[in-house]
All heavy atoms as TSV, in Angstrom:
chain	resi	resn	atom	element	x	y	z
A	1	MET	N	N	24.119	126.227	6.239
A	1	MET	CA	C	23.861	124.940	6.887
A	1	MET	C	C	25.023	124.557	7.812
A	1	MET	O	O	25.418	123.441	7.841
A	1	MET	CB	C	23.670	123.923	5.766
A	1	MET	CG	C	22.494	124.123	4.924
A	1	MET	SD	S	21.324	122.968	5.330
A	1	MET	CE	C	21.195	121.869	4.016
A	2	ALA	N	N	25.500	125.517	8.591
A	2	ALA	CA	C	26.592	125.240	9.503
A	2	ALA	C	C	26.110	124.592	10.774
A	2	ALA	O	O	26.907	124.150	11.555
A	2	ALA	CB	C	27.292	126.570	9.833
A	3	ASP	N	N	24.801	124.574	11.005
A	3	ASP	CA	C	24.240	123.998	12.197
A	3	ASP	C	C	23.820	122.522	12.075
A	3	ASP	O	O	22.944	122.060	12.778
A	3	ASP	CB	C	23.038	124.829	12.647
A	3	ASP	CG	C	23.439	126.217	13.060
A	3	ASP	OD1	O	24.563	126.393	13.478
A	3	ASP	OD2	O	22.564	127.117	12.942
A	4	GLN	N	N	24.430	121.810	11.153
A	4	GLN	CA	C	24.094	120.377	10.996
A	4	GLN	C	C	24.652	119.568	12.170
A	4	GLN	O	O	25.759	119.810	12.598
A	4	GLN	CB	C	24.672	119.822	9.706
A	4	GLN	CG	C	23.976	120.316	8.482
A	4	GLN	CD	C	24.512	119.656	7.238
A	4	GLN	OE1	O	25.588	119.077	7.228
A	4	GLN	NE2	N	23.783	119.767	6.136
A	5	PRO	N	N	23.869	118.631	12.678
A	5	PRO	CA	C	24.382	117.838	13.841
A	5	PRO	C	C	25.532	116.904	13.333
A	5	PRO	O	O	25.582	116.491	12.223
A	5	PRO	CB	C	23.177	117.038	14.228
A	5	PRO	CG	C	22.266	116.989	13.040
A	5	PRO	CD	C	22.519	118.275	12.302
A	6	GLU	N	N	26.408	116.647	14.270
A	6	GLU	CA	C	27.532	115.765	13.979
A	6	GLU	C	C	27.048	114.318	13.929
A	6	GLU	O	O	26.270	113.873	14.759
A	6	GLU	CB	C	28.584	115.892	15.120
A	6	GLU	CG	C	29.808	115.100	14.875
A	6	GLU	CD	C	30.842	115.343	15.982
A	6	GLU	OE1	O	30.799	116.352	16.642
A	6	GLU	OE2	O	31.660	114.402	16.178
A	7	ARG	N	N	27.474	113.586	12.910
A	7	ARG	CA	C	27.018	112.218	12.746
A	7	ARG	C	C	27.792	111.305	13.670
A	7	ARG	O	O	29.014	111.406	13.810
A	7	ARG	CB	C	27.195	111.792	11.287
A	7	ARG	CG	C	26.240	112.548	10.398
A	7	ARG	CD	C	25.952	111.879	9.111
A	7	ARG	NE	N	25.734	110.464	9.180
A	7	ARG	CZ	C	24.531	109.861	9.073
A	7	ARG	NH1	N	23.458	110.548	8.932
A	7	ARG	NH2	N	24.448	108.517	9.043
A	8	ILE	N	N	27.092	110.375	14.266
A	8	ILE	CA	C	27.712	109.415	15.156
A	8	ILE	C	C	28.048	108.169	14.333
A	8	ILE	O	O	27.214	107.617	13.638
A	8	ILE	CB	C	26.749	108.999	16.307
A	8	ILE	CG1	C	26.397	110.224	17.137
A	8	ILE	CG2	C	27.334	107.901	17.187
A	8	ILE	CD1	C	25.327	109.974	18.141
A	9	PRO	N	N	29.299	107.674	14.457
A	9	PRO	CA	C	29.695	106.455	13.655
A	9	PRO	C	C	28.936	105.229	14.113
A	9	PRO	O	O	28.430	105.178	15.273
A	9	PRO	CB	C	31.167	106.328	13.921
A	9	PRO	CG	C	31.454	107.115	15.094
A	9	PRO	CD	C	30.398	108.154	15.218
A	10	GLN	N	N	28.763	104.247	13.248
A	10	GLN	CA	C	28.113	102.981	13.604
A	10	GLN	C	C	28.833	102.358	14.797
A	10	GLN	O	O	30.038	102.284	14.824
A	10	GLN	CB	C	28.150	102.009	12.413
A	10	GLN	CG	C	27.155	102.335	11.356
A	10	GLN	CD	C	25.725	102.195	11.835
A	10	GLN	OE1	O	25.097	103.183	12.197
A	10	GLN	NE2	N	25.237	100.989	11.890
A	11	HIS	N	N	28.020	101.889	15.764
A	11	HIS	CA	C	28.592	101.316	16.940
A	11	HIS	C	C	27.571	100.387	17.594
A	11	HIS	O	O	26.418	100.349	17.222
A	11	HIS	CB	C	29.009	102.388	17.959
A	11	HIS	CG	C	27.887	103.223	18.452
A	11	HIS	ND1	N	27.324	104.275	17.774
A	11	HIS	CD2	C	27.143	103.120	19.611
A	11	HIS	CE1	C	26.314	104.770	18.479
A	11	HIS	NE2	N	26.193	104.097	19.593
A	12	ARG	N	N	27.985	99.684	18.608
A	12	ARG	CA	C	27.155	98.815	19.432
A	12	ARG	C	C	27.356	99.185	20.862
A	12	ARG	O	O	28.317	99.884	21.206
A	12	ARG	CB	C	27.551	97.342	19.232
A	12	ARG	CG	C	27.364	96.830	17.854
A	12	ARG	CD	C	27.918	95.408	17.778
A	12	ARG	NE	N	27.791	94.895	16.443
A	12	ARG	CZ	C	27.065	93.812	16.125
A	12	ARG	NH1	N	26.494	93.151	17.102
A	12	ARG	NH2	N	26.972	93.420	14.900
A	13	HIS	N	N	26.499	98.693	21.723
A	13	HIS	CA	C	26.637	98.926	23.168
A	13	HIS	C	C	26.867	97.559	23.843
A	13	HIS	O	O	26.206	96.563	23.515
A	13	HIS	CB	C	25.414	99.598	23.737
A	13	HIS	CG	C	25.242	100.995	23.299
A	13	HIS	ND1	N	25.777	102.055	23.989
A	13	HIS	CD2	C	24.691	101.509	22.167
A	13	HIS	CE1	C	25.516	103.170	23.303
A	13	HIS	NE2	N	24.849	102.877	22.227
A	14	CYS	N	N	27.823	97.556	24.755
A	14	CYS	CA	C	28.175	96.326	25.476
A	14	CYS	C	C	26.989	95.851	26.308
A	14	CYS	O	O	26.342	96.626	26.967
A	14	CYS	CB	C	29.370	96.626	26.386
A	14	CYS	SG	S	29.934	95.220	27.382
A	15	ARG	N	N	26.746	94.534	26.252
A	15	ARG	CA	C	25.666	93.992	27.011
A	15	ARG	C	C	25.874	93.978	28.484
A	15	ARG	O	O	24.965	93.865	29.311
A	15	ARG	CB	C	25.362	92.538	26.568
A	15	ARG	CG	C	24.799	92.481	25.150
A	15	ARG	CD	C	24.348	91.148	24.806
A	15	ARG	NE	N	23.140	90.879	25.565
A	15	ARG	CZ	C	22.442	89.772	25.530
A	15	ARG	NH1	N	22.818	88.792	24.686
A	15	ARG	NH2	N	21.358	89.572	26.216
A	16	ASN	N	N	27.131	94.100	28.925
A	16	ASN	CA	C	27.465	94.047	30.360
A	16	ASN	C	C	27.503	95.491	30.920
A	16	ASN	O	O	26.875	95.764	31.898
A	16	ASN	CB	C	28.805	93.313	30.546
A	16	ASN	CG	C	29.050	93.048	32.005
A	16	ASN	OD1	O	28.182	92.677	32.759
A	16	ASN	ND2	N	30.273	93.258	32.401
A	17	CYS	N	N	28.335	96.351	30.349
A	17	CYS	CA	C	28.545	97.666	30.924
A	17	CYS	C	C	27.821	98.799	30.192
A	17	CYS	O	O	27.694	99.896	30.748
A	17	CYS	CB	C	30.073	97.975	30.990
A	17	CYS	SG	S	30.808	98.197	29.361
A	18	GLY	N	N	27.375	98.558	28.997
A	18	GLY	CA	C	26.608	99.576	28.249
A	18	GLY	C	C	27.473	100.570	27.470
A	18	GLY	O	O	26.949	101.471	26.858
A	19	LYS	N	N	28.791	100.376	27.547
A	19	LYS	CA	C	29.717	101.311	26.863
A	19	LYS	C	C	29.602	101.062	25.340
A	19	LYS	O	O	29.518	99.944	24.860
A	19	LYS	CB	C	31.137	101.054	27.329
A	19	LYS	CG	C	32.152	102.013	26.803
A	19	LYS	CD	C	33.505	101.850	27.549
A	19	LYS	CE	C	34.143	100.540	27.204
A	19	LYS	NZ	N	35.501	100.403	27.675
A	20	ALA	N	N	29.687	102.147	24.554
A	20	ALA	CA	C	29.615	102.084	23.077
A	20	ALA	C	C	30.989	101.585	22.562
A	20	ALA	O	O	32.041	101.980	23.122
A	20	ALA	CB	C	29.290	103.418	22.507
A	21	PHE	N	N	30.934	100.718	21.556
A	21	PHE	CA	C	32.185	100.226	20.972
A	21	PHE	C	C	31.914	99.886	19.485
A	21	PHE	O	O	30.775	99.675	19.099
A	21	PHE	CB	C	32.762	99.020	21.713
A	21	PHE	CG	C	31.950	97.748	21.551
A	21	PHE	CD1	C	32.302	96.791	20.609
A	21	PHE	CD2	C	30.857	97.528	22.368
A	21	PHE	CE1	C	31.583	95.630	20.496
A	21	PHE	CE2	C	30.066	96.387	22.226
A	21	PHE	CZ	C	30.437	95.400	21.304
A	22	THR	N	N	32.948	99.872	18.709
A	22	THR	CA	C	32.830	99.435	17.332
A	22	THR	C	C	33.395	98.050	17.182
A	22	THR	O	O	34.237	97.604	17.966
A	22	THR	CB	C	33.582	100.368	16.383
A	22	THR	OG1	O	34.987	100.405	16.771
A	22	THR	CG2	C	33.109	101.793	16.429
A	23	GLY	N	N	32.878	97.302	16.236
A	23	GLY	CA	C	33.384	95.937	16.029
A	23	GLY	C	C	32.251	94.946	16.140
A	23	GLY	O	O	31.073	95.282	16.185
A	24	ASP	N	N	32.642	93.710	16.219
A	24	ASP	CA	C	31.712	92.591	16.285
A	24	ASP	C	C	31.545	92.109	17.694
A	24	ASP	O	O	32.358	92.393	18.583
A	24	ASP	CB	C	32.188	91.428	15.390
A	24	ASP	CG	C	32.211	91.781	13.917
A	24	ASP	OD1	O	31.390	92.625	13.555
A	24	ASP	OD2	O	33.046	91.222	13.219
A	25	GLY	N	N	30.532	91.338	17.911
A	25	GLY	CA	C	30.313	90.746	19.223
A	25	GLY	C	C	29.320	91.533	20.057
A	25	GLY	O	O	28.797	92.574	19.632
A	26	GLU	N	N	29.063	91.016	21.266
A	26	GLU	CA	C	28.080	91.659	22.160
A	26	GLU	C	C	28.747	92.357	23.306
A	26	GLU	O	O	28.089	93.024	24.091
A	26	GLU	CB	C	27.148	90.549	22.659
A	26	GLU	CG	C	26.346	89.921	21.555
A	26	GLU	CD	C	25.400	88.829	22.079
A	26	GLU	OE1	O	25.532	88.522	23.281
A	26	GLU	OE2	O	24.616	88.318	21.305
A	27	PHE	N	N	30.069	92.148	23.497
A	27	PHE	CA	C	30.786	92.729	24.627
A	27	PHE	C	C	31.933	93.595	24.170
A	27	PHE	O	O	32.538	93.319	23.121
A	27	PHE	CB	C	31.277	91.616	25.564
A	27	PHE	CG	C	30.182	90.748	26.089
A	27	PHE	CD1	C	29.932	89.502	25.494
A	27	PHE	CD2	C	29.395	91.143	27.105
A	27	PHE	CE1	C	28.949	88.683	25.946
A	27	PHE	CE2	C	28.355	90.322	27.560
A	27	PHE	CZ	C	28.133	89.083	26.997
A	28	CYS	N	N	32.314	94.584	24.944
A	28	CYS	CA	C	33.381	95.508	24.560
A	28	CYS	C	C	34.774	94.890	24.709
A	28	CYS	O	O	35.718	95.329	24.056
A	28	CYS	CB	C	33.278	96.806	25.316
A	28	CYS	SG	S	33.439	96.657	27.113
A	29	GLY	N	N	34.906	93.899	25.548
A	29	GLY	CA	C	36.181	93.235	25.705
A	29	GLY	C	C	36.030	91.929	26.475
A	29	GLY	O	O	34.939	91.533	26.926
A	30	GLU	N	N	37.156	91.250	26.724
A	30	GLU	CA	C	37.166	89.955	27.402
A	30	GLU	C	C	36.741	90.082	28.854
A	30	GLU	O	O	36.076	89.224	29.390
A	30	GLU	CB	C	38.520	89.306	27.308
A	30	GLU	CG	C	38.823	88.720	25.958
A	30	GLU	CD	C	37.821	87.612	25.542
A	30	GLU	OE1	O	37.494	86.745	26.438
A	30	GLU	OE2	O	37.383	87.612	24.423
A	31	GLU	N	N	37.113	91.191	29.466
A	31	GLU	CA	C	36.791	91.413	30.893
A	31	GLU	C	C	35.260	91.465	31.081
A	31	GLU	O	O	34.707	90.842	32.010
A	31	GLU	CB	C	37.433	92.681	31.407
A	31	GLU	CG	C	37.257	92.919	32.869
A	31	GLU	CD	C	37.961	94.143	33.396
A	31	GLU	OE1	O	39.012	94.452	32.881
A	31	GLU	OE2	O	37.407	94.784	34.269
A	32	CYS	N	N	34.567	92.193	30.198
A	32	CYS	CA	C	33.087	92.259	30.285
A	32	CYS	C	C	32.471	90.927	29.949
A	32	CYS	O	O	31.490	90.552	30.522
A	32	CYS	CB	C	32.582	93.349	29.375
A	32	CYS	SG	S	32.634	94.970	30.109
A	33	LYS	N	N	33.056	90.183	29.047
A	33	LYS	CA	C	32.531	88.875	28.644
A	33	LYS	C	C	32.594	87.888	29.810
A	33	LYS	O	O	31.626	87.211	30.109
A	33	LYS	CB	C	33.292	88.332	27.446
A	33	LYS	CG	C	32.699	87.159	26.803
A	33	LYS	CD	C	33.474	86.776	25.534
A	33	LYS	CE	C	32.804	85.714	24.749
A	33	LYS	NZ	N	33.473	85.397	23.526
A	34	THR	N	N	33.736	87.852	30.521
A	34	THR	CA	C	33.881	86.919	31.641
A	34	THR	C	C	33.001	87.376	32.812
A	34	THR	O	O	32.428	86.564	33.540
A	34	THR	CB	C	35.357	86.792	32.091
A	34	THR	OG1	O	35.874	88.061	32.382
A	34	THR	CG2	C	36.147	86.134	31.008
A	35	SER	N	N	32.909	88.687	33.010
A	35	SER	CA	C	32.080	89.233	34.089
A	35	SER	C	C	30.594	88.892	33.851
A	35	SER	O	O	29.908	88.518	34.780
A	35	SER	CB	C	32.273	90.721	34.177
A	35	SER	OG	O	31.432	91.285	35.123
A	36	ALA	N	N	30.143	88.988	32.626
A	36	ALA	CA	C	28.774	88.654	32.290
A	36	ALA	C	C	28.502	87.188	32.485
A	36	ALA	O	O	27.446	86.796	32.935
A	36	ALA	CB	C	28.456	89.110	30.873
A	37	GLY	N	N	29.484	86.344	32.182
A	37	GLY	CA	C	29.350	84.899	32.337
A	37	GLY	C	C	29.216	84.555	33.817
A	37	GLY	O	O	28.379	83.718	34.182
A	38	ALA	N	N	30.012	85.175	34.649
A	38	ALA	CA	C	29.917	84.913	36.064
A	38	ALA	C	C	28.604	85.391	36.608
A	38	ALA	O	O	27.979	84.734	37.476
A	38	ALA	CB	C	31.076	85.572	36.796
A	39	GLY	N	N	28.131	86.526	36.155
A	39	GLY	CA	C	26.822	87.034	36.626
A	39	GLY	C	C	25.684	86.106	36.189
A	39	GLY	O	O	24.703	85.922	36.926
A	40	ALA	N	N	25.751	85.557	35.024
A	40	ALA	CA	C	24.729	84.627	34.524
A	40	ALA	C	C	24.715	83.359	35.346
A	40	ALA	O	O	23.627	82.850	35.706
A	40	ALA	CB	C	24.964	84.309	33.055
A	41	LYS	N	N	25.875	82.858	35.707
A	41	LYS	CA	C	25.938	81.663	36.545
A	41	LYS	C	C	25.350	81.905	37.908
A	41	LYS	O	O	24.613	81.071	38.453
A	41	LYS	CB	C	27.350	81.175	36.685
A	41	LYS	CG	C	27.921	80.516	35.454
A	41	LYS	CD	C	29.330	80.051	35.672
A	41	LYS	CE	C	29.902	79.415	34.425
A	41	LYS	NZ	N	31.287	78.985	34.619
A	42	LYS	N	N	25.597	83.055	38.480
A	42	LYS	CA	C	25.058	83.443	39.784
A	42	LYS	C	C	23.540	83.529	39.701
A	42	LYS	O	O	22.830	83.089	40.618
A	42	LYS	CB	C	25.694	84.802	40.192
A	42	LYS	CG	C	25.370	85.174	41.626
A	42	LYS	CD	C	26.160	86.433	41.950
A	42	LYS	CE	C	25.979	86.828	43.387
A	42	LYS	NZ	N	26.721	88.038	43.732
A	43	LYS	N	N	23.019	84.124	38.629
A	43	LYS	CA	C	21.583	84.244	38.463
A	43	LYS	C	C	20.886	82.873	38.328
A	43	LYS	O	O	19.829	82.655	38.907
A	43	LYS	CB	C	21.327	85.113	37.230
A	43	LYS	CG	C	19.911	85.587	37.108
A	43	LYS	CD	C	19.813	86.544	35.937
A	43	LYS	CE	C	18.493	87.265	35.908
A	43	LYS	NZ	N	18.407	88.227	34.820
A	44	ILE	N	N	21.546	81.965	37.575
A	44	ILE	CA	C	20.965	80.619	37.401
A	44	ILE	C	C	20.943	79.899	38.737
A	44	ILE	O	O	19.968	79.236	39.071
A	44	ILE	CB	C	21.808	79.857	36.367
A	44	ILE	CG1	C	21.499	80.409	34.958
A	44	ILE	CG2	C	21.469	78.370	36.393
A	44	ILE	CD1	C	22.392	79.842	33.879
A	45	ARG	N	N	22.032	80.023	39.529
A	45	ARG	CA	C	22.058	79.374	40.865
A	45	ARG	C	C	20.930	79.892	41.760
A	45	ARG	O	O	20.258	79.142	42.460
A	45	ARG	CB	C	23.400	79.649	41.557
A	45	ARG	CG	C	24.267	78.421	41.545
A	45	ARG	CD	C	25.546	78.635	42.327
A	45	ARG	NE	N	26.616	78.875	41.369
A	45	ARG	CZ	C	27.403	79.968	41.328
A	45	ARG	NH1	N	27.287	80.893	42.182
A	45	ARG	NH2	N	28.340	80.053	40.405
A	46	LYS	N	N	20.709	81.207	41.713
A	46	LYS	CA	C	19.647	81.807	42.520
A	46	LYS	C	C	18.289	81.302	42.132
A	46	LYS	O	O	17.441	80.968	42.929
A	46	LYS	CB	C	19.719	83.312	42.436
A	46	LYS	CG	C	18.693	84.025	43.284
A	46	LYS	CD	C	18.602	85.521	43.018
A	46	LYS	CE	C	19.702	86.275	43.674
A	46	LYS	NZ	N	19.543	87.737	43.499
A	47	LEU	N	N	18.040	81.249	40.802
A	47	LEU	CA	C	16.755	80.755	40.310
A	47	LEU	C	C	16.553	79.294	40.650
A	47	LEU	O	O	15.423	78.892	40.976
A	47	LEU	CB	C	16.640	80.988	38.774
A	47	LEU	CG	C	16.494	82.440	38.366
A	47	LEU	CD1	C	16.575	82.531	36.861
A	47	LEU	CD2	C	15.198	83.009	38.852
A	48	LEU	N	N	17.615	78.481	40.611
A	48	LEU	CA	C	17.510	77.079	40.973
A	48	LEU	C	C	17.163	76.946	42.440
A	48	LEU	O	O	16.285	76.139	42.816
A	48	LEU	CB	C	18.831	76.367	40.663
A	48	LEU	CG	C	18.870	74.868	41.001
A	48	LEU	CD1	C	17.866	74.107	40.237
A	48	LEU	CD2	C	20.262	74.312	40.787
A	49	PHE	N	N	17.771	77.743	43.301
A	49	PHE	CA	C	17.455	77.699	44.708
A	49	PHE	C	C	16.002	78.070	44.978
A	49	PHE	O	O	15.301	77.428	45.725
A	49	PHE	CB	C	18.393	78.694	45.485
A	49	PHE	CG	C	18.073	78.747	46.948
A	49	PHE	CD1	C	18.372	77.717	47.806
A	49	PHE	CD2	C	17.401	79.868	47.438
A	49	PHE	CE1	C	18.047	77.803	49.134
A	49	PHE	CE2	C	17.066	79.953	48.780
A	49	PHE	CZ	C	17.424	78.925	49.662
A	50	ILE	N	N	15.513	79.126	44.299
A	50	ILE	CA	C	14.135	79.521	44.473
A	50	ILE	C	C	13.185	78.425	44.034
A	50	ILE	O	O	12.172	78.128	44.671
A	50	ILE	CB	C	13.865	80.845	43.701
A	50	ILE	CG1	C	14.564	81.981	44.353
A	50	ILE	CG2	C	12.352	81.155	43.601
A	50	ILE	CD1	C	14.587	83.300	43.588
A	51	TRP	N	N	13.518	77.811	42.861
A	51	TRP	CA	C	12.651	76.711	42.342
A	51	TRP	C	C	12.629	75.526	43.339
A	51	TRP	O	O	11.567	74.989	43.625
A	51	TRP	CB	C	13.230	76.256	40.969
A	51	TRP	CG	C	12.384	75.235	40.316
A	51	TRP	CD1	C	11.269	75.444	39.618
A	51	TRP	CD2	C	12.584	73.804	40.348
A	51	TRP	NE1	N	10.781	74.206	39.184
A	51	TRP	CE2	C	11.585	73.208	39.614
A	51	TRP	CE3	C	13.591	72.999	40.908
A	51	TRP	CZ2	C	11.510	71.855	39.444
A	51	TRP	CZ3	C	13.499	71.655	40.723
A	51	TRP	CH2	C	12.487	71.076	39.989
A	52	LEU	N	N	13.788	75.185	43.854
A	52	LEU	CA	C	13.839	74.090	44.844
A	52	LEU	C	C	13.061	74.409	46.093
A	52	LEU	O	O	12.391	73.538	46.696
A	52	LEU	CB	C	15.281	73.690	45.158
A	52	LEU	CG	C	16.025	73.001	44.047
A	52	LEU	CD1	C	17.490	72.825	44.446
A	52	LEU	CD2	C	15.420	71.648	43.776
A	53	ALA	N	N	13.117	75.671	46.532
A	53	ALA	CA	C	12.368	76.099	47.708
A	53	ALA	C	C	10.876	76.003	47.485
A	53	ALA	O	O	10.162	75.549	48.379
A	53	ALA	CB	C	12.770	77.507	48.120
A	54	ILE	N	N	10.443	76.379	46.310
A	54	ILE	CA	C	9.022	76.287	45.980
A	54	ILE	C	C	8.571	74.827	45.952
A	54	ILE	O	O	7.508	74.519	46.500
A	54	ILE	CB	C	8.688	77.014	44.652
A	54	ILE	CG1	C	8.861	78.527	44.838
A	54	ILE	CG2	C	7.306	76.687	44.120
A	54	ILE	CD1	C	8.776	79.326	43.537
A	55	VAL	N	N	9.327	73.971	45.306
A	55	VAL	CA	C	9.003	72.553	45.236
A	55	VAL	C	C	9.015	71.934	46.622
A	55	VAL	O	O	8.094	71.180	47.020
A	55	VAL	CB	C	9.962	71.806	44.312
A	55	VAL	CG1	C	9.766	70.296	44.445
A	55	VAL	CG2	C	9.767	72.264	42.890
A	56	GLY	N	N	9.983	72.297	47.439
A	56	GLY	CA	C	10.057	71.755	48.823
A	56	GLY	C	C	8.848	72.229	49.672
A	56	GLY	O	O	8.262	71.439	50.417
A	57	ALA	N	N	8.507	73.521	49.557
A	57	ALA	CA	C	7.375	74.026	50.332
A	57	ALA	C	C	6.067	73.372	49.904
A	57	ALA	O	O	5.238	73.053	50.729
A	57	ALA	CB	C	7.303	75.559	50.161
A	58	THR	N	N	5.922	73.145	48.606
A	58	THR	CA	C	4.727	72.467	48.106
A	58	THR	C	C	4.639	71.062	48.658
A	58	THR	O	O	3.563	70.593	49.027
A	58	THR	CB	C	4.738	72.471	46.545
A	58	THR	OG1	O	4.818	73.822	46.102
A	58	THR	CG2	C	3.484	71.833	46.007
A	59	ALA	N	N	5.767	70.377	48.684
A	59	ALA	CA	C	5.791	68.984	49.211
A	59	ALA	C	C	5.426	68.979	50.681
A	59	ALA	O	O	4.618	68.139	51.129
A	59	ALA	CB	C	7.158	68.353	48.989
A	60	VAL	N	N	5.977	69.883	51.441
A	60	VAL	CA	C	5.684	69.945	52.891
A	60	VAL	C	C	4.204	70.253	53.143
A	60	VAL	O	O	3.525	69.608	53.958
A	60	VAL	CB	C	6.570	71.007	53.594
A	60	VAL	CG1	C	6.084	71.297	55.005
A	60	VAL	CG2	C	7.986	70.558	53.584
A	61	VAL	N	N	3.656	71.228	52.405
A	61	VAL	CA	C	2.227	71.570	52.535
A	61	VAL	C	C	1.364	70.373	52.138
A	61	VAL	O	O	0.366	70.074	52.814
A	61	VAL	CB	C	1.880	72.828	51.736
A	61	VAL	CG1	C	0.357	73.021	51.640
A	61	VAL	CG2	C	2.570	74.049	52.319
A	62	SER	N	N	1.728	69.678	51.109
A	62	SER	CA	C	0.963	68.487	50.670
A	62	SER	C	C	0.969	67.392	51.719
A	62	SER	O	O	-0.046	66.783	52.012
A	62	SER	CB	C	1.508	67.930	49.369
A	62	SER	OG	O	1.360	68.867	48.343
A	63	VAL	N	N	2.143	67.126	52.302
A	63	VAL	CA	C	2.241	66.106	53.330
A	63	VAL	C	C	1.372	66.478	54.546
A	63	VAL	O	O	0.653	65.672	55.104
A	63	VAL	CB	C	3.688	65.839	53.728
A	63	VAL	CG1	C	3.799	65.035	55.012
A	63	VAL	CG2	C	4.439	65.213	52.575
A	64	ILE	N	N	1.447	67.745	54.966
A	64	ILE	CA	C	0.647	68.189	56.103
A	64	ILE	C	C	-0.822	68.059	55.828
A	64	ILE	O	O	-1.609	67.641	56.658
A	64	ILE	CB	C	1.058	69.636	56.496
A	64	ILE	CG1	C	2.486	69.660	57.083
A	64	ILE	CG2	C	0.083	70.236	57.492
A	64	ILE	CD1	C	3.038	71.024	57.302
A	65	TYR	N	N	-1.212	68.460	54.617
A	65	TYR	CA	C	-2.646	68.387	54.241
A	65	TYR	C	C	-3.149	66.932	54.233
A	65	TYR	O	O	-4.204	66.679	54.774
A	65	TYR	CB	C	-2.799	69.010	52.821
A	65	TYR	CG	C	-4.200	68.897	52.318
A	65	TYR	CD1	C	-5.209	69.714	52.771
A	65	TYR	CD2	C	-4.527	67.937	51.347
A	65	TYR	CE1	C	-6.507	69.593	52.296
A	65	TYR	CE2	C	-5.831	67.831	50.834
A	65	TYR	CZ	C	-6.813	68.667	51.312
A	65	TYR	OH	O	-8.085	68.523	50.875
A	66	PHE	N	N	-2.360	66.031	53.677
A	66	PHE	CA	C	-2.813	64.635	53.579
A	66	PHE	C	C	-2.758	63.963	55.001
A	66	PHE	O	O	-3.567	63.064	55.245
A	66	PHE	CB	C	-2.016	63.849	52.583
A	66	PHE	CG	C	-2.379	64.212	51.136
A	66	PHE	CD1	C	-1.437	64.730	50.322
A	66	PHE	CD2	C	-3.692	64.024	50.708
A	66	PHE	CE1	C	-1.817	65.055	48.983
A	66	PHE	CE2	C	-4.060	64.345	49.392
A	66	PHE	CZ	C	-3.062	64.904	48.565
A	67	MET	N	N	-1.854	64.390	55.840
A	67	MET	CA	C	-1.841	63.814	57.220
A	67	MET	C	C	-3.032	64.301	58.006
A	67	MET	O	O	-3.553	63.584	58.804
A	67	MET	CB	C	-0.547	64.190	57.910
A	67	MET	CG	C	0.688	63.438	57.357
A	67	MET	SD	S	2.178	63.865	58.190
A	67	MET	CE	C	1.993	62.913	59.652
A	68	ALA	N	N	-3.495	65.566	57.723
A	68	ALA	CA	C	-4.650	66.090	58.433
A	68	ALA	C	C	-5.925	65.410	57.958
A	68	ALA	O	O	-6.889	65.358	58.726
A	68	ALA	CB	C	-4.707	67.600	58.238
A	69	GLN	N	N	-5.943	64.948	56.729
A	69	GLN	CA	C	-7.149	64.289	56.199
A	69	GLN	C	C	-7.326	62.849	56.749
A	69	GLN	O	O	-8.444	62.366	56.722
A	69	GLN	CB	C	-7.025	64.184	54.659
A	69	GLN	CG	C	-7.073	65.539	53.956
A	69	GLN	CD	C	-8.402	66.199	54.092
A	69	GLN	OE1	O	-9.473	65.575	54.056
A	69	GLN	NE2	N	-8.366	67.526	54.290
A	70	SER	N	N	-6.241	62.298	57.232
A	70	SER	CA	C	-6.342	60.866	57.732
A	70	SER	C	C	-6.920	60.790	59.077
A	70	SER	O	O	-6.926	61.519	59.925
A	70	SER	CB	C	-4.930	60.286	57.820
A	70	SER	OG	O	-4.343	60.288	56.526
């Protein structure tokens, strides 16, 4: 039975970079944690801009539609 596969120790993968690490938490270190936070803020800003653009376009189309009905 010399051909047994080597066992991999218990580990987690970082949510930011994907690197395997042992210990608690979701990130391998503070650098990945802050980087993930900055990325999340950037994503939220982008989604807010898209949402505002959709609301604004809907308002413009509604105004044009109601002005054409008059």
